[in-house]
N, C-alpha and C positions, 0 to 999 in steps of 0.2 A: 504492500499499500504506499509505505514512503517512497520507494522509487516512482511510481506512478505520480505521486504528488511533487516530486521534485521534478519530475518531466514538465511538467505543467509551464506555461507562459509565467515568465517572469513578473509581469504585470498583474496578473491575476494572484500570485500570490502576494506579491506586495499589497494589494487591495484587501484579501483576506484578514492578513493579519493585522491592518489597519483597523477593518470590522470587529474583529476579536477584541482589540484595545480599547474601542470605544466601548463595546459592549460590558468589558468590565470595568470599565471609570465611572463617570456620572451620565454619560449621555442618555437622552430621554429616547422612547421607543420612535416618535416622530425623525427624531436626527438622526437615529440608526436605519429606520426607513427610509429619507431620503438618501442616506449614503449609499443604502443597498443600490438604489434605482440609479444615481451616478455611477457608481461601479459598474452596474451590467453593462451600462451604455458605453462606458471606456473599454470595458473587455471586449464589446462586438466589434468595434472600430479597429481592432487590431490585426496587423498583419499576417500573425499567428491563427487569426480566426479566420480570416478571407481564406487563408492557404488550406485551411481544416474544411472547409465547406467544399472548394474547388476538389479535393482530392475525394470528400463523401461523394459527390456528385459523379466525378468519373469513376466511383468503383461502382454506383448503382448502374451504369451504362452498362 
């Protein structure tokens, strides 16, 4: 499992870590939910994500 997580895109890991740190602190549920939306949008637009989608599409054909 650790190898799979370590193989993930660096931006994803960075944002997950930040979210966990926020959850351990004094962040409100609303702030955490706002961060989740921003993190998801940031991850969707990465080159790694676009490449993964392209590879998935090619495998389907």
